[in-house]
C-alpha positions as a Python dict, from the first residue, in 0.01 Angstrom:
ca = {
    (1, 'M'): (0, 0, 0),
    (2, 'K'): (284, 249, 87),
    (3, 'F'): (453, 148, -238),
    (4, 'L'): (128, 230, -426),
    (5, 'T'): (82, 557, -258),
    (6, 'A'): (437, 663, -323),
    (7, 'W'): (396, 541, -689),
    (8, 'L'): (75, 743, -735),
    (9, 'G'): (239, 1042, -571),
    (10, 'A'): (535, 1031, -804),
    (11, 'L'): (298, 1007, -1107),
    (12, 'A'): (93, 1291, -1007),
    (13, 'F'): (420, 1492, -959),
    (14, 'S'): (536, 1391, -1309),
    (15, 'L'): (195, 1493, -1475),
    (16, 'F'): (213, 1824, -1289),
    (17, 'C'): (561, 1879, -1423),
    (18, 'L'): (458, 1799, -1787),
    (19, 'N'): (153, 2020, -1768),
    (20, 'L'): (372, 2313, -1630),
    (21, 'H'): (599, 2265, -1931),
    (22, 'A'): (309, 2278, -2174),
    (23, 'S'): (155, 2593, -2010),
    (24, 'E'): (464, 2790, -1934),
    (25, 'Q'): (551, 3052, -2177),
    (26, 'P'): (918, 3163, -2225),
    (27, 'L'): (1087, 3508, -2206),
    (28, 'R'): (1177, 3553, -2578),
    (29, 'L'): (1464, 3752, -2726),
    (30, 'K'): (1602, 3792, -3061),
    (31, 'V'): (1948, 3833, -3208),
    (32, 'A'): (2045, 3935, -3558),
    (33, 'L'): (2390, 4031, -3697),
    (34, 'D'): (2248, 4287, -3930),
    (35, 'G'): (2084, 4497, -3632),
    (36, 'S'): (1725, 4406, -3720),
    (37, 'A'): (1688, 4260, -3382),
    (38, 'P'): (1768, 4416, -3029),
    (39, 'F'): (2086, 4222, -2991),
    (40, 'R'): (2363, 4178, -3220),
    (41, 'S'): (2545, 3930, -3033),
    (42, 'V'): (2426, 3604, -2844),
    (43, 'Q'): (2616, 3674, -2535),
    (44, 'Q'): (2446, 4026, -2503),
    (45, 'A'): (2131, 3854, -2491),
    (46, 'L'): (2239, 3599, -2248),
    (47, 'D'): (2369, 3878, -2025),
    (48, 'S'): (2035, 4061, -2030),
    (49, 'L'): (1838, 3773, -1897),
    (50, 'P'): (1680, 3819, -1543),
    (51, 'A'): (1778, 3575, -1281),
    (52, 'T'): (1427, 3404, -1247),
    (53, 'G'): (1308, 3071, -1284),
    (54, 'Q'): (1121, 3135, -1626),
    (55, 'W'): (1236, 2977, -1939),
    (56, 'A'): (1428, 3193, -2188),
    (57, 'L'): (1410, 3158, -2565),
    (58, 'I'): (1681, 3320, -2756),
    (59, 'E'): (1606, 3324, -3134),
    (60, 'I'): (1928, 3370, -3328),
    (61, 'G'): (1919, 3495, -3707),
    (62, 'P'): (2135, 3347, -3980),
    (63, 'G'): (2510, 3416, -3986),
    (64, 'I'): (2828, 3322, -3833),
    (65, 'Y'): (2861, 3479, -3481),
    (66, 'K'): (3215, 3500, -3390),
    (67, 'E'): (3183, 3474, -3005),
    (68, 'K'): (3228, 3254, -2711),
    (69, 'L'): (2913, 3189, -2511),
    (70, 'Y'): (2894, 3160, -2129),
    (71, 'L'): (2574, 3004, -1995),
    (72, 'T'): (2516, 3050, -1602),
    (73, 'R'): (2147, 3068, -1607),
    (74, 'D'): (1911, 2761, -1593),
    (75, 'K'): (1639, 2733, -1836),
    (76, 'V'): (1767, 2868, -2172),
    (77, 'V'): (1705, 2783, -2511),
    (78, 'L'): (1924, 2886, -2814),
    (79, 'A'): (1737, 2847, -3121),
    (80, 'G'): (1913, 2908, -3460),
    (81, 'S'): (1762, 2963, -3798),
    (82, 'G'): (1900, 2629, -3920),
    (83, 'K'): (2197, 2402, -3873),
    (84, 'T'): (2365, 2525, -4173),
    (85, 'S'): (2238, 2876, -4142),
    (86, 'T'): (2332, 2985, -3785),
    (87, 'T'): (2683, 2904, -3669),
    (88, 'I'): (2861, 2996, -3341),
    (89, 'E'): (3213, 2987, -3415),
    (90, 'F'): (3550, 3061, -3228),
    (91, 'A'): (3899, 2943, -3248),
    (92, 'E'): (4031, 2813, -2927),
    (93, 'L'): (4281, 2555, -2806),
    (94, 'R'): (4264, 2427, -2459),
    (95, 'K'): (4627, 2439, -2376),
    (96, 'N'): (4665, 2787, -2509),
    (97, 'H'): (4360, 2897, -2302),
    (98, 'L'): (4514, 2745, -1973),
    (99, 'K'): (4832, 2931, -2018),
    (100, 'Q'): (4624, 3252, -1959),
    (101, 'Q'): (4333, 3118, -1729),
    (102, 'P'): (4338, 2915, -1410),
    (103, 'D'): (4078, 2649, -1540),
    (104, 'D'): (3863, 2549, -1831),
    (105, 'W'): (3608, 2794, -1800),
    (106, 'G'): (3593, 2975, -2137),
    (107, 'S'): (3802, 2720, -2309),
    (108, 'A'): (3502, 2611, -2532),
    (109, 'V'): (3299, 2798, -2784),
    (110, 'V'): (2994, 2727, -2572),
    (111, 'N'): (3067, 2691, -2188),
    (112, 'I'): (2787, 2571, -1966),
    (113, 'K'): (2762, 2611, -1588),
    (114, 'A'): (2373, 2566, -1570),
    (115, 'S'): (2111, 2313, -1620),
    (116, 'D'): (1823, 2273, -1853),
    (117, 'I'): (2010, 2426, -2150),
    (118, 'V'): (1879, 2343, -2499),
    (119, 'L'): (2059, 2399, -2842),
    (120, 'L'): (1843, 2393, -3160),
    (121, 'D'): (1898, 2444, -3533),
    (122, 'L'): (2259, 2574, -3515),
    (123, 'T'): (2614, 2487, -3553),
    (124, 'V'): (2886, 2514, -3288),
    (125, 'F'): (3228, 2521, -3461),
    (126, 'N'): (3573, 2555, -3293),
    (127, 'S'): (3787, 2638, -3591),
    (128, 'Y'): (4115, 2619, -3419),
    (129, 'G'): (4211, 2290, -3580),
    (130, 'A'): (4095, 2387, -3936),
    (131, 'V'): (4283, 2715, -3904),
    (132, 'Y'): (4616, 2625, -3745),
    (133, 'G'): (4627, 2258, -3808),
    (134, 'D'): (4671, 2170, -3432),
    (135, 'H'): (4437, 1878, -3346),
    (136, 'D'): (4488, 1881, -2968),
    (137, 'H'): (4196, 1925, -2727),
    (138, 'Q'): (3962, 2195, -2839),
    (139, 'F'): (3600, 2204, -2706),
    (140, 'A'): (3292, 2303, -2924),
    (141, 'I'): (3071, 2251, -2619),
    (142, 'R'): (3207, 2215, -2257),
    (143, 'G'): (2955, 2124, -1985),
    (144, 'F'): (3079, 2178, -1616),
    (145, 'E'): (3006, 2007, -1284),
    (146, 'Q'): (2692, 2219, -1263),
    (147, 'A'): (2550, 2135, -1629),
    (148, 'S'): (2278, 1868, -1641),
    (149, 'R'): (1976, 1808, -1869),
    (150, 'I'): (2142, 1940, -2164),
    (151, 'I'): (1968, 1887, -2509),
    (152, 'T'): (2084, 1929, -2873),
    (153, 'D'): (1843, 1873, -3159),
    (154, 'Q'): (1906, 1943, -3531),
    (155, 'C'): (2265, 2081, -3451),
    (156, 'R'): (2606, 2029, -3580),
    (157, 'V'): (2899, 2017, -3331),
    (158, 'I'): (3232, 2035, -3506),
    (159, 'T'): (3598, 2088, -3403),
    (160, 'G'): (3934, 2002, -3582),
    (161, 'G'): (4070, 1846, -3262),
    (162, 'A'): (3972, 1629, -2968),
    (163, 'D'): (3679, 1650, -2714),
    (164, 'S'): (3432, 1840, -2960),
    (165, 'L'): (3137, 1757, -2730),
    (166, 'S'): (3239, 1746, -2366),
    (167, 'L'): (2963, 1748, -2123),
    (168, 'W'): (3156, 1643, -1805),
    (169, 'N'): (2909, 1652, -1498),
    (170, 'K'): (2965, 1289, -1383),
    (171, 'K'): (2612, 1285, -1269),
    (172, 'G'): (2473, 1462, -1566),
    (173, 'M'): (2194, 1373, -1813),
    (174, 'Y'): (2226, 1462, -2179),
    (175, 'Y'): (2007, 1403, -2499),
    (176, 'H'): (2110, 1465, -2861),
    (177, 'S'): (1895, 1400, -3153),
    (178, 'N'): (1914, 1456, -3536),
    (179, 'C'): (2273, 1601, -3489),
    (180, 'Y'): (2603, 1588, -3660),
    (181, 'F'): (2928, 1544, -3475),
    (182, 'E'): (3280, 1577, -3598),
    (183, 'G'): (3633, 1592, -3470),
    (184, 'H'): (3936, 1384, -3371),
    (185, 'V'): (3994, 1170, -3075),
    (186, 'D'): (3708, 1123, -2828),
    (187, 'Y'): (3503, 1384, -2989),
    (188, 'V'): (3194, 1265, -2823),
    (189, 'C'): (3279, 1211, -2465),
    (190, 'P'): (3009, 1230, -2207),
    (191, 'R'): (3045, 1162, -1835),
    (192, 'G'): (2707, 1043, -1668),
    (193, 'T'): (2431, 946, -1896),
    (194, 'A'): (2374, 1047, -2249),
    (195, 'W'): (2120, 928, -2528),
    (196, 'I'): (2220, 1027, -2890),
    (197, 'R'): (1953, 937, -3149),
    (198, 'Q'): (1924, 958, -3535),
    (199, 'S'): (2259, 1129, -3564),
    (200, 'Q'): (2584, 1122, -3763),
    (201, 'F'): (2933, 1101, -3652),
    (202, 'Y'): (3255, 1173, -3850),
    (203, 'S'): (3590, 1098, -3723),
    (204, 'Q'): (3885, 1293, -3860),
    (205, 'A'): (4142, 1073, -3704),
    (206, 'T'): (4231, 706, -3651),
    (207, 'E'): (4148, 733, -3291),
    (208, 'A'): (3829, 671, -3078),
    (209, 'S'): (3522, 838, -3170),
    (210, 'L'): (3323, 770, -2864),
    (211, 'W'): (3413, 788, -2492),
    (212, 'H'): (3224, 738, -2165),
    (213, 'D'): (3288, 794, -1799),
    (214, 'G'): (3028, 622, -1585),
    (215, 'E'): (3247, 573, -1270),
    (216, 'L'): (2998, 713, -1017),
    (217, 'D'): (2680, 506, -1104),
    (218, 'K'): (2676, 158, -1232),
    (219, 'N'): (2369, 251, -1431),
    (220, 'A'): (2531, 542, -1604),
    (221, 'K'): (2560, 474, -1967),
    (222, 'L'): (2608, 623, -2333),
    (223, 'V'): (2333, 501, -2557),
    (224, 'V'): (2359, 546, -2924),
    (225, 'T'): (2059, 449, -3139),
    (226, 'D'): (1959, 459, -3519),
    (227, 'S'): (2274, 660, -3608),
    (228, 'K'): (2555, 661, -3867),
    (229, 'L'): (2918, 646, -3774),
    (230, 'S'): (3190, 727, -4017),
    (231, 'G'): (3522, 876, -4070),
    (232, 'I'): (3873, 837, -4242),
    (233, 'Q'): (4015, 500, -4304),
    (234, 'G'): (4090, 320, -3976),
    (235, 'F'): (3892, 526, -3727),
    (236, 'L'): (3813, 358, -3400),
    (237, 'L'): (3464, 321, -3263),
    (238, 'G'): (3528, 402, -2897),
    (239, 'R'): (3724, 361, -2566),
    (240, 'R'): (3714, 444, -2195),
    (241, 'H'): (3955, 519, -1914),
    (242, 'Y'): (3692, 498, -1626),
    (243, 'D'): (3434, 250, -1578),
    (244, 'A'): (3186, 280, -1859),
    (245, 'Q'): (2885, 130, -2034),
    (246, 'F'): (2788, 157, -2407),
    (247, 'Y'): (2445, 61, -2554),
    (248, 'L'): (2452, 75, -2943),
    (249, 'Q'): (2125, -26, -3126),
    (250, 'N'): (2036, -3, -3486),
    (251, 'N'): (2342, 191, -3598),
    (252, 'Q'): (2527, 184, -3921),
    (253, 'Y'): (2900, 156, -3903),
    (254, 'S'): (3131, 256, -4210),
    (255, 'P'): (3353, -24, -4365),
    (256, 'L'): (3618, 235, -4310),
    (257, 'M'): (3600, 168, -3923),
    (258, 'A'): (3898, -36, -3782),
    (259, 'D'): (3844, -383, -3672),
    (260, 'K'): (3904, -300, -3299),
    (261, 'P'): (3633, -329, -3022),
    (262, 'I'): (3559, -43, -2777),
    (263, 'F'): (3849, -94, -2538),
    (264, 'R'): (3977, 22, -2198),
    (265, 'K'): (4279, 271, -2202),
    (266, 'T'): (4547, 177, -1970),
    (267, 'Y'): (4910, 252, -1889),
    (268, 'P'): (5135, -43, -1860),
    (269, 'D'): (5454, 179, -1793),
    (270, 'D'): (5274, 366, -1536),
    (271, 'P'): (4988, 170, -1377),
    (272, 'S'): (4917, 443, -1115),
    (273, 'R'): (4736, 623, -1381),
    (274, 'D'): (4490, 345, -1462),
    (275, 'R'): (4143, 424, -1354),
    (276, 'A'): (3918, 173, -1148),
    (277, 'N'): (3754, -109, -1349),
    (278, 'L'): (3485, -238, -1108),
    (279, 'W'): (3230, -346, -1347),
    (280, 'G'): (3451, -483, -1637),
    (281, 'E'): (3370, -439, -2011),
    (282, 'R'): (3014, -339, -2075),
    (283, 'S'): (2978, -268, -2461),
    (284, 'Y'): (2632, -385, -2599),
    (285, 'F'): (2529, -397, -2966),
    (286, 'S'): (2196, -480, -3159),
    (287, 'G'): (2090, -442, -3504),
    (288, 'S'): (2437, -327, -3640),
    (289, 'S'): (2475, -275, -3994),
    (290, 'G'): (2764, -167, -4244),
    (291, 'A'): (3106, -296, -4110),
    (292, 'N'): (3118, -671, -4061),
    (293, 'Y'): (3299, -733, -3752),
    (294, 'S'): (3226, -1010, -3486),
    (295, 'W'): (3227, -770, -3204),
    (296, 'I'): (2944, -558, -3315),
    (297, 'K'): (2720, -866, -3352),
    (298, 'D'): (2423, -877, -3120),
    (299, 'N'): (2523, -925, -2758),
    (300, 'W'): (2218, -734, -2600),
    (301, 'P'): (2179, -813, -2238),
    (302, 'K'): (1884, -1024, -2178),
    (303, 'N'): (1575, -859, -2001),
    (304, 'T'): (1700, -522, -2109),
    (305, 'P'): (1384, -282, -2142),
    (306, 'K'): (1305, -115, -2457),
    (307, 'I'): (1510, 199, -2499),
    (308, 'N'): (1329, 487, -2397),
    (309, 'A'): (1371, 789, -2154),
    (310, 'D'): (1255, 611, -1854),
    (311, 'W'): (1516, 349, -1890),
    (312, 'V'): (1806, 563, -2003),
    (313, 'Y'): (1747, 833, -1742),
    (314, 'Q'): (1605, 583, -1453),
    (315, 'G'): (1286, 779, -1454),
    (316, 'Q'): (1445, 1118, -1361),
    (317, 'W'): (1403, 1322, -1702),
    (318, 'Q'): (1179, 1323, -2002),
    (319, 'P'): (1374, 1524, -2270),
    (320, 'E'): (1164, 1428, -2554),
    (321, 'Q'): (853, 1559, -2399),
    (322, 'L'): (1041, 1885, -2296),
    (323, 'L'): (1172, 1915, -2659),
    (324, 'K'): (826, 1880, -2807),
    (325, 'T'): (712, 2166, -2585),
    (326, 'I'): (995, 2384, -2674),
    (327, 'R'): (947, 2308, -3044),
    (328, 'S'): (582, 2435, -3003),
    (329, 'W'): (713, 2766, -2861),
    (330, 'L'): (878, 2816, -3204),
    (331, 'T'): (558, 2765, -3427),
    (332, 'A'): (526, 3155, -3437),
    (333, 'K'): (866, 3161, -3612),
    (334, 'P'): (859, 3292, -3970),
    (335, 'Q'): (822, 3037, -4244),
    (336, 'P'): (1150, 2904, -4387),
    (337, 'M'): (1316, 3083, -4680),
    (338, 'P'): (1137, 3032, -4999),
    (339, 'A'): (1442, 2878, -5166),
    (340, 'K'): (1765, 2713, -5074),
    (341, 'L'): (2092, 2669, -5301),
    (342, 'Y'): (2342, 2424, -5181),
    (343, 'L'): (2701, 2470, -5307),
    (344, 'V'): (2921, 2154, -5377),
    (345, 'G'): (3281, 2194, -5488),
    (346, 'D'): (3657, 2246, -5396),
    (347, 'S'): (3852, 2552, -5224),
    (348, 'T'): (3782, 2786, -5501),
    (349, 'M'): (3417, 2785, -5402),
    (350, 'S'): (3442, 2705, -5007),
    (351, 'D'): (3399, 2927, -4719),
    (352, 'K'): (3715, 3052, -4548),
    (353, 'T'): (3782, 3175, -4196),
    (354, 'N'): (3877, 3538, -4118),
    (355, 'L'): (4237, 3437, -4048),
    (356, 'A'): (4257, 3282, -4402),
    (357, 'Y'): (4214, 3642, -4533),
    (358, 'P'): (4268, 3777, -4813),
    (359, 'E'): (4172, 3413, -4940),
    (360, 'R'): (3805, 3361, -5020),
    (361, 'G'): (3592, 3112, -5217),
    (362, 'W'): (3353, 3249, -5461),
    (363, 'G'): (3063, 3081, -5302),
    (364, 'Q'): (3148, 3280, -4975),
    (365, 'L'): (3080, 3596, -5158),
    (366, 'L'): (2777, 3481, -5331),
    (367, 'P'): (2522, 3581, -5071),
    (368, 'D'): (2625, 3935, -5096),
    (369, 'F'): (2468, 3935, -5424),
    (370, 'M'): (2131, 3758, -5322),
    (371, 'L'): (1821, 3843, -5141),
    (372, 'P'): (1787, 3691, -4785),
    (373, 'Q'): (1479, 3493, -4940),
    (374, 'L'): (1745, 3272, -5112),
    (375, 'Q'): (1938, 3063, -4847),
    (376, 'V'): (2289, 2975, -4983),
    (377, 'V'): (2449, 2674, -4802),
    (378, 'N'): (2811, 2642, -4886),
    (379, 'L'): (2917, 2269, -4848),
    (380, 'A'): (3228, 2306, -5066),
    (381, 'A'): (3545, 2199, -4898),
    (382, 'N'): (3915, 2252, -4937),
    (383, 'G'): (4111, 1994, -5139),
    (384, 'R'): (3800, 1802, -5259),
    (385, 'S'): (3738, 1631, -5573),
    (386, 'T'): (3408, 1439, -5705),
    (387, 'L'): (3565, 1105, -5577),
    (388, 'R'): (3684, 1256, -5233),
    (389, 'F'): (3381, 1436, -5156),
    (390, 'L'): (3182, 1120, -5224),
    (391, 'N'): (3397, 874, -5025),
    (392, 'E'): (3439, 1109, -4724),
    (393, 'G'): (3050, 1101, -4683),
    (394, 'R'): (3013, 1449, -4753),
    (395, 'W'): (2765, 1394, -5044),
    (396, 'Q'): (2579, 1166, -4838),
    (397, 'M'): (2538, 1456, -4565),
    (398, 'L'): (2392, 1672, -4848),
    (399, 'L'): (2146, 1418, -4945),
    (400, 'D'): (2026, 1356, -4607),
    (401, 'E'): (1940, 1735, -4558),
    (402, 'L'): (1797, 1783, -4924),
    (403, 'Q'): (1435, 1875, -4971),
    (404, 'A'): (1224, 1882, -5274),
    (405, 'G'): (1282, 2199, -5461),
    (406, 'D'): (1618, 2268, -5336),
    (407, 'Y'): (1891, 2360, -5574),
    (408, 'V'): (2245, 2200, -5583),
    (409, 'L'): (2525, 2357, -5785),
    (410, 'I'): (2798, 2112, -5844),
    (411, 'Q'): (3161, 2229, -5940),
    (412, 'F'): (3478, 2011, -5938),
    (413, 'G'): (3777, 1970, -6146),
    (414, 'H'): (4075, 2110, -5987),
    (415, 'N'): (4145, 1815, -5775),
    (416, 'D'): (3995, 1558, -5993),
    (417, 'Q'): (4302, 1597, -6233),
    (418, 'K'): (4563, 1503, -5982),
    (419, 'Q'): (4686, 1182, -6103),
    (420, 'D'): (4945, 1129, -5816),
    (421, 'D'): (4657, 1120, -5561),
    (422, 'P'): (4439, 809, -5584),
    (423, 'K'): (4191, 943, -5318),
    (424, 'R'): (4120, 1243, -5550),
    (425, 'Y'): (4198, 1141, -5899),
    (426, 'A'): (3888, 1103, -6128),
    (427, 'E'): (3992, 1032, -6485),
    (428, 'V'): (3838, 1294, -6723),
    (429, 'N'): (3677, 1058, -6961),
    (430, 'T'): (3561, 769, -6710),
    (431, 'R'): (3535, 818, -6360),
    (432, 'Y'): (3474, 1214, -6360),
    (433, 'P'): (3162, 1176, -6594),
    (434, 'E'): (3046, 886, -6394),
    (435, 'L'): (3056, 1064, -6061),
    (436, 'L'): (2889, 1377, -6204),
    (437, 'Q'): (2603, 1167, -6346),
    (438, 'Q'): (2571, 984, -5997),
    (439, 'F'): (2547, 1311, -5822),
    (440, 'I'): (2284, 1449, -6073),
    (441, 'R'): (2079, 1129, -6051),
    (442, 'E'): (2071, 1125, -5671),
    (443, 'V'): (1974, 1494, -5652),
    (444, 'K'): (1692, 1434, -5893),
    (445, 'A'): (1566, 1141, -5701),
    (446, 'K'): (1512, 1371, -5399),
    (447, 'A'): (1295, 1597, -5624),
    (448, 'A'): (1570, 1863, -5610),
    (449, 'I'): (1724, 2063, -5884),
    (450, 'P'): (2091, 1986, -5983),
    (451, 'L'): (2297, 2257, -6166),
    (452, 'L'): (2645, 2198, -6296),
    (453, 'A'): (2936, 2446, -6338),
    (454, 'S'): (3287, 2420, -6475),
    (455, 'S'): (3579, 2485, -6272),
    (456, 'I'): (3726, 2850, -6266),
    (457, 'C'): (4049, 2898, -6456),
    (458, 'R'): (4382, 2918, -6292),
    (459, 'R'): (4615, 3224, -6340),
    (460, 'N'): (4878, 3036, -6542),
    (461, 'F'): (5040, 3259, -6789),
    (462, 'K'): (5298, 3169, -7045),
    (463, 'G'): (5430, 3500, -7154),
    (464, 'K'): (5102, 3687, -7229),
    (465, 'T'): (4894, 3358, -7312),
    (466, 'L'): (4679, 3196, -7053),
    (467, 'E'): (4725, 2813, -7015),
    (468, 'R'): (4390, 2661, -6992),
    (469, 'D'): (4492, 2334, -6797),
    (470, 'L'): (4128, 2260, -6701),
    (471, 'A'): (3984, 2275, -7023),
    (472, 'A'): (3919, 1924, -7069),
    (473, 'Y'): (3744, 1883, -6737),
    (474, 'A'): (3530, 2186, -6823),
    (475, 'A'): (3411, 2043, -7153),
    (476, 'Q'): (3329, 1721, -6994),
    (477, 'A'): (3122, 1894, -6736),
    (478, 'K'): (2939, 2083, -7017),
    (479, 'Q'): (2878, 1747, -7210),
    (480, 'Q'): (2739, 1593, -6902),
    (481, 'A'): (2506, 1867, -6827),
    (482, 'A'): (2365, 1844, -7184),
    (483, 'L'): (2313, 1476, -7144),
    (484, 'A'): (2132, 1529, -6827),
    (485, 'Q'): (1934, 1822, -6956),
    (486, 'I'): (2027, 2045, -6665),
    (487, 'D'): (2153, 2391, -6660),
    (488, 'F'): (2530, 2470, -6712),
    (489, 'F'): (2744, 2746, -6604),
    (490, 'D'): (3062, 2779, -6790),
    (491, 'L'): (3264, 2974, -6522),
    (492, 'Q'): (3573, 2802, -6677),
    (493, 'Q'): (3518, 2983, -7008),
    (494, 'Q'): (3418, 3314, -6837),
    (495, 'S'): (3701, 3330, -6589),
    (496, 'C'): (3967, 3229, -6863),
    (497, 'D'): (3835, 3491, -7108),
    (498, 'L'): (3847, 3763, -6815),
    (499, 'W'): (4200, 3685, -6701),
    (500, 'Q'): (4332, 3677, -7061),
    (501, 'E'): (4181, 4016, -7133),
    (502, 'L'): (4312, 4158, -6806),
    (503, 'G'): (4665, 4000, -6879),
    (504, 'P'): (4938, 3899, -6643),
    (505, 'A'): (4952, 4213, -6441),
    (506, 'G'): (4582, 4320, -6460),
    (507, 'S'): (4464, 3975, -6333),
    (508, 'Q'): (4713, 3955, -6031),
    (509, 'P'): (4482, 4123, -5774),
    (510, 'Y'): (4228, 3861, -5819),
    (511, 'F'): (4465, 3595, -5687),
    (512, 'I'): (4655, 3539, -5362),
    (513, 'Q'): (4965, 3763, -5400),
    (514, 'V'): (5058, 3841, -5032),
    (515, 'P'): (5387, 4022, -4942),
    (516, 'A'): (5569, 3890, -4619),
    (517, 'A'): (5483, 3998, -4285),
    (518, 'L'): (5141, 4137, -4397),
    (519, 'Y'): (4898, 3864, -4268),
    (520, 'Q'): (4928, 3616, -3975),
    (521, 'K'): (4875, 3318, -4176),
    (522, 'F'): (5113, 3399, -4429),
    (523, 'P'): (5429, 3525, -4241),
    (524, 'D'): (5668, 3465, -4539),
    (525, 'G'): (5399, 3605, -4787),
    (526, 'K'): (5239, 3377, -5049),
    (527, 'T'): (5196, 3352, -5433),
    (528, 'D'): (4891, 3139, -5521),
    (529, 'N'): (4749, 3146, -5877),
    (530, 'T'): (4476, 2901, -5817),
    (531, 'H'): (4297, 3064, -5503),
    (532, 'L'): (4118, 3370, -5508),
    (533, 'S'): (4142, 3702, -5327),
    (534, 'V'): (3833, 3884, -5199),
    (535, 'Q'): (3840, 4093, -5517),
    (536, 'G'): (3861, 3767, -5728),
    (537, 'A'): (3605, 3575, -5532),
    (538, 'S'): (3367, 3863, -5574),
    (539, 'K'): (3432, 3877, -5950),
    (540, 'V'): (3349, 3513, -5994),
    (541, 'A'): (3041, 3542, -5790),
    (542, 'Q'): (2947, 3824, -6011),
    (543, 'L'): (3006, 3613, -6315),
    (544, 'F'): (2771, 3359, -6196),
    (545, 'V'): (2497, 3588, -6108),
    (546, 'Q'): (2511, 3761, -6446),
    (547, 'E'): (2501, 3431, -6614),
    (548, 'L'): (2175, 3358, -6395),
    (549, 'Q'): (2035, 3674, -6561),
    (550, 'K'): (2158, 3606, -6903),
    (551, 'Q'): (1982, 3250, -6905),
    (552, 'Q'): (1675, 3404, -6734),
    (553, 'H'): (1723, 3134, -6464),
    (554, 'A'): (1444, 3092, -6185),
    (555, 'L'): (1724, 3179, -5932),
    (556, 'A'): (1771, 3512, -6109),
    (557, 'T'): (1459, 3631, -5921),
    (558, 'Y'): (1667, 3623, -5603),
    (559, 'I'): (1942, 3865, -5723),
    (560, 'Y'): (1964, 4173, -5511),
    (561, 'R'): (2252, 4321, -5728),
    (562, 'S'): (2460, 4198, -6006),
    (563, 'Q'): (2792, 4377, -5892),
    (564, 'L'): (2937, 4498, -5564),
}
C-alpha cells in the first residue's frame, strides 16, 4: 500500500511537471547580425536575461557569430535559423587557454555552467584545428559540473581536434537528436548518461570516436541509436579510461572503421594512471549494419527494457516531452526561406575563415549578391574532388538534408585531375563523368534541382597567353550537363576569357599575391594562382550572377545586385 501511494504520488508529480512545461511561456529575445533585432550578439542576449525561473528562448538569425558563449542561467534555449544557417564559431585551443586562465571556463565555444540548456537548429564550430592544423583538445561545447539536462536537436558540433562535445558532469543527463558530430580523438565524450538518436558521426582521425565515463553510477550509460558512424580509413569506434557502459542499437558503421572493439585505455608503463575497472567491459550491440566485424554482432543483455527515456535516465528526465514543448514555442517563427541553394565543390568555392584573409571562395561571396529569401548553403570543401567528396561521406550528408525543390550547384575539376593522388583522381573521360551523372541522378531522385558549373580558370600565363589546363574537365562537365538536360554555367570559359583580357599584370589582384609579414597566416608571404582573393571571389560570383540573368534562370529572381 505504501508503495502504491508513493508511485501514485510520483506519477501525479510527473504529470504536473509535464502540464507546467506545456502551459509555461518563455521570455523571448531575438539576435541578428544585421541589426534587425535588439541584440547583435548571442552573449549580449544571454547577459540581459533576468535571474528568474522562467524559461528563456533566444532566437538567433542567420550568419556566423564569432564569439564564445557563457551560459550560467538555467532554462535557456538557443534556437538558430537552421543548422547550416546559424553558426557560433571561435578558434580556441585548450592548452593555449590554460596558459592565460586557471581552469577550463572559457576554453570552449559554448561554455555551460547551468542546467536545462537546449541548443536547436545551429552549428557550434571550434575552428582552431581547421585554421592552424593543431588537433589537440579543442572544445565546441564544454559542460561543467553544474551542467545537466542538456539537449541538442538539429545541430552540428564540429572541431578540428579532440573532445568536440564534452559534457562532463559525472552525474549529468544529456540528450542529442538529429545532430552531426565531427572531430578527432574522443570527439563525443560524455560523463554521466547520454542518449544520442538519429545522428551522424564523422571521425577526422584514426582514433576513438566515442568515449564514456560512468564511474560514479553502475547504471550510467552512453546510448547511441539509429545513427551513422563514419570517418577516415581506420577510425576507431570507441574507448574508455573509467568504468563505462555503451549501448549501441540499430546503427550503421562505415566499412572504413577499424576492426577493433571498444577498449579500456591503460598505461602499462605507469599503472598508477589506470582508472578503476569495477564492472568490466560493458559494450552492447544490436541491429548493427555496415561494417562486418564479429564484435558488433548482437550481444544485447537479456531482459533489457525497450530503449526509452524512462530506462535511459532511470525515470528522472523526459527530454523528448520537453523538446516537443519547446518546438511548440517556435511555431510562431517566420516560414523558412522560399528557396535554398546548396554549393558543392572545392576550395575555389568554399568558405574561408577570417584568418585565411585575403583568400576567399567565390561561393562565400555569392550571398552578397542575393536576396535573403535565397538561402545559400556552402558545402564546398578545400582539396575535394568528385571522388573524395563522395568517399568522405560529404555527398551523403547533402542528400540527407536535401528537400524537394532545393537547388544544388556542382563544381569540381581542380582536384579531379591530380593523377598522383588516388583518393582524388577522377579520370576525365571515365570516372569524372560517371560521378557527375551519379550526383545528378541522386539530386533528381530527391525531387531537387541539379545545376552544373565548370571549374574556374587558374592564372597560369605563358608569356602573355593564358594556359587553360582545365579545359578538358570543363568540356566534360558541359557535355554531362547536356546529356542530363540540366542548366550549365561555364565559369571556366568566362573566367579564362576575363584573365586573358586583363593580362598577367591586370589579373594579379584577383588571386593570392601576399607580401611577407602582412598577414598572420602568411608570415613569409604567398603567391597562389589558383585561389582567389576577395576581389577575385567577388568577380567570379558576379560572373555566376550575370549568367543567371543571361539564362533568365529561376534563381535570377533572387538577385539583389549584379555587382558589388
